N, C-alpha and C positions, 0 to 999 in steps of 0.2 A: 504494500500500500504506500501511497505517496504521503508526503508531509501534510499535517493538518492545515497549514496555512499556505500551501503551495498555490491553490487556485487564486488567491488574492494577489499573488505576485505575477500571474500570467499577464502578458502584454495584451490588452484588449484590442479587438479588431476595430478599425476606424468606423466601419459601417456594420452594425449588428442589431439584432433584436435583444432588447433588455428584458422585456416581459410581454406577455400576451394575456388578455382577458377575454374569455368567451362566455356566452350565455347559451347553455345547452341543457334542456330539460332532462336529458338522459343522465347528466352528471349532477343534477339537483339544482341547477341555476347558474349563477355567475361563478366563474372559477378563474383565478389568476395564477399563471405559471411564470416564475422568473427564470431567466436563462443566463448561464455563465458565458464568459467571453469565448471559451474554447469548447468545453464539453459539459453536458448536464446529464445526469443519470437518474432515471425514474425507477424507484423500487416500490414494491407493494404486493399485496396478495392478489391472487387471481380474482378478477371481477371488480377490482378497486377503481378501474377507469383509465389505466395507463395508455392502452391502445386507443381508446376513444379520444383521449386528450391529444395524442399525436395526430390522429386523423382530423380533429377539429382545427389544429394549428395549420395543417397542410391545406384543408379545405378553405380556411379563412384567407390564407395567402393567395390561393387560386382565385377565389371570388373577387378579391380586391384588385387583381391585375388582369384577369381574363374575362372579357365580356361573355355573358351567357353561362357562367359556371356558378350560379347563385348558391345552390346547395345550403348545407348547414355549416357553421352556425349563422344566425341572422343578425346577431349583434356582437361586434368585435372591437377590441381596442389593442393596438400595437404601440408599445413604448419602444422607441428605437434611438440609436445614436447614428447620426450621419455626419461624418467628418468631425466627430467629437461633440456635436451639437445635439442636445436631447429634443426629440420631437414626440408628440402624441398624435397618432393617426387612428381614427375610429370610423366605423361605418355601421349603419343600420339598414337592413333590406326589408321593406315592408310591402305587404300586398296593397295594390291600388284597388279600392273597393268598386270603382266604376268599371273596371276591366274584367276580363274573363276570370273565372275561378279555377282554371286549369293551372296547377302549381308548376307544371313544366313549361308553361308559356312565359318566356322571359319578359315579354311586354306587359305582363300582369303585375310587375313588381316595381316599386319606386326605390331608387338608390339614394341614400343620404350619407355624406361623409364629411369629415372635418379634420383638419391638420393644424396643430398649433405648435409654436416654439415653447417647449415645456419650461425653459429657463426664464422666459419673460412673460409668458402668457399671451403673446401676440398671435393672432389668428393669421395663418398663412393662406388658407383657402377653406371654403365651405361650399358644399353642394347639397341642395335640398329640393327634391321633387322637380327637377328640371331647371333649377336656377343655380348658377355658379357665381360665387363672390370670391375674388382673388385679392387678398390684402384689402386695401381701401378703394379699389377700383369699382366701377359700376357693375352691377350684376349682369350676367350674360346668360341667355337662354340655352339650355341643353336638352337632349333627349332624356326623359326621366330615368331611364335605366343606366345612364352613364355616370361614372365618376371620373376624376381627372386621371387616375392611374390606368383607366381603360383606353385613354386616348393618346395620340402621338403629339409631340410638341409642335408639329407643323400645322396644328389646328388654327382656327381663325383668331385665337387670342394667345397672348404670351403666357406661358406656364411659369410658375415659381421654379426656381432653380432646384428645389428639393424633390420635384416630381420624378425626374429620371432616375436619380440614385435610389429613391424609395421604391420605385417600381422594380428596379433591378434586384434590390435586396429581397423583396417579397416574392418576386417571380422566381428567384433562385432557391426557394424552399422546396425540397424534394423528400419524398417518403418512400422508404423500402419497408414493405409490410412484413409481418411475421410469416413464418413458413418458407417454403421453397418456391421458386418460379414455376416448376412443373406441377400442374394440378391433375393431369390425366393419370389413370391407373397404369397405363402402359407407356413405355418410352418409345417415341417415334422420331425419326429424323425431321429436322426443321428445314424447309425449303421456301425461299422467297421468289416472287415473280414481280417483274416490272411490266406494267401495262402501258401500251402505246397510248399517249395522250396528246401528242403534237408538240409537247414542250421540248422533247429531246431526252436522251438517256440521263443526263446529269440532273434534270429537274423532275423526272418522273418518280412517283413514290413507289416504294417497295411494299408489297402486300404478301400475306401468307395465311395459312390456316393452322390453328392450334392454340395453345395457352397464350393469353395476352402478354404475360410477363416474359415468357420465353421469346415471343416474337419481338417485343420491344428491345430486348438485349441484342438479338441478332440484327434487327433493322438498324439499330444504333451503330453497331460495329461495322456493318457493311457500308453504311453511309460514311462513317469516319474513314474507312479504308479508301473510299473514293475521293473525298473532299477535305478531310481533316486528318491527314496521315500522322501528324505529330501526336494527336490525341489517341489514335489507334496504337501507335508505337508505345505510348505511355502506359496503356492498359497491359501490353505484353511485358513491359519492364516491371511494373508493379506485381503482375502475376508471377514473374520469375522470383522476385524478392520474397513473395509469400510462399514460394515453392509449391504452387498449385498447377503450374503449366510451364512449358518451354516455348511453344510457338502457337500463334493463332494465324490461320490461313483462310483467305476468302477465295472461293472458286466461283467465277463468273462465266456463264455460258449463254450463247444465243438460244432463245426458246424456239422450238421447232414449229409451234402452232400460233397463229395470230388469235386474239389481238395482243397477247403477251409478246414481249420482245427480248426479255432476258430472264435468266434464273440465277439465283445466288445460294450458296451454301457456306456455312461457317464451320471451320474445323479447329478444334483445340487438340493439339498433339495428335493429329490424324483422325480424331473422332468427331462425327457430326455433333453440333452443340446439343441437339435434342436427346442424344444418347448418353450424355455425360452424367456423372453422379450428381445427386441433389446438392451436395456440398460445393462442388466445383461450380455448378450453375449459379448458386447463390453468391459465391465469392466474386465471380465475374460480374454479376449484376451490381454488387457493391463497388467494385473497382471502377466501373464506368462512371458512377456518381462521384467517386473520389477524384477522378482525373478531369471531370467536366468543369471548365473554368466558370461556367454560368451558375454552378451550385454554390449558394451562399450559406444555407442552413440544411444539414442532412439529418433527417429524422429516421432513426433506425430502430425497428422493433426486433428485439431478441436476436442479437447477432450470433448468439450461441447455437442457433438452430442448425442442425446437420453439420456442425463444425467440431472437429476434435480439439481438445484443450490446447495442444501445442500450436495449432494453426490459429486458434482464437487469440492467443497472446500476440502473435505476429500481426493479426488484423488490427487489434487495438493499438499496437505501437504504430502501425501505418496510419491509422485514423488520427492519431495524436500528432504525428510528425509531418504529414504530407503537406498541409496548407495551413499556416498559422492564422490566416484571415478567415477561416471557415469555422462556423459553429456546428457542433455535433450534439444531438439530443438522442439518448439511448434509453429504451425501456428494457428491463432485463429481470431474469430470475437467476442469473449466473453468479456464483461466487467469484469466478475469475474476472468478470467484468467489473464487479464492485471493487475488488481488491486493486484493480488497475486505476481506480479513480481516487481523487482526493476527497476528504470529508466534505469540503465546501461545494463539491460538484453534486452531492446527493440531494434528491428531492423525494420525500416520502409521500406516496400517494395512498390515501386512506378513504374508505367508504363507510359512512355511519349506518346504523340500523335503519334510519329513515331514508336511506338511499341517496345521501348527499356526499359527493366526492370532494375531498380537500387535498391540497398539495402544499408542502412546506419543506424548508431546509431543516437540518438538525438544529434543535434549540440548544440553549446554553447548558442545560442540565445533561442533555444527551451528549453534547461535546465533552463535558467533563467525565461522564461515565465511559465514553469512548477512549479517552486518554488512559483511564485505568485499564481497559482492555488491552490497549497497545503496550502499556508498561508490563503487562503479564505475558507479552509475546504473542498475543492473538492478532487477528486481522480484522479489518473493517467489516468484511463479510460475516465473520463470526459474530460480531456485535449486531449487525442488522438482522440477520436471520436466526438469532438465538432467542427471540422474543423480548429483547431488551426494550423495544419500542411499544410493546403491548401494555 
């Protein structure tokens, strides 16, 4: 285990999420999660709400930056640091009563958002039911489902300088769910096709049949092989360091039948990606997120899934060392994951008998009892999973 005070000494990222508050009835209402600059580790019993909390954080970031991904939660507040300046960005997505009652109709919802400088209280912008007010300027009419983070800066009015970096920070939130990418009971080769669409090979999308997570991995690596070879090579390099692979090869062939024009297969050490072990598939899925420069916050559910203890230690070290500007939030039941963390990284997720989830760091009394544990030669995981918090 790392030193008790180590997390406080970590160099904070210039742009990062400090905390997120979500309103989710499944968690009992409003819930605030604070995030460390580098890593945050969620621990708690099954059913406490760890996975739901990560899913809410991911869904909230998607809804704020991608039009048409309303989803849950409908009320959110992000506390962020942009270039060292604290900002509070919040949104509420509410049903427009005069519109259709179909919840999947994005035009049936009003988008309201607000961003303030948390240090001074100055409002940077506000959007409410189709009216945007930027600073002290005159209000501007907008489509009611739009917020500023949904739009590009080339729009008809001048955006605040904070819009682009805030959008990049929230758009870079990625979630790797628990379990393994392969959901089918039988292993099958994964093959992609590129359909003729008049754009040309470089612009045509790859499609395939099978598990969505497997397809996403293969499509990403094939696309990187074609147009982002540095990122493709970085996946191979990290895979070698983790000792899970030696080579990744992409096989491209002309498709014999129209309208498809090309086929692609991805091989890891000569084996089609769909036929690999669950652990190798999951590690490659993780490494892709690790090397992608667009990822700002990586949400990782149970990294111990299908990974042997020796490999898990190397994965945690890679997560910690690869990019000092990236935040990682992990939910876990693993002693190894907890022992690789500092005490200040831990967030205890609990659920009351009334069905209300809470999340908190270790309190002062728990920190003191933890020091006694450490003095006795025990580990952080021994403390957390011994019932000392009950």
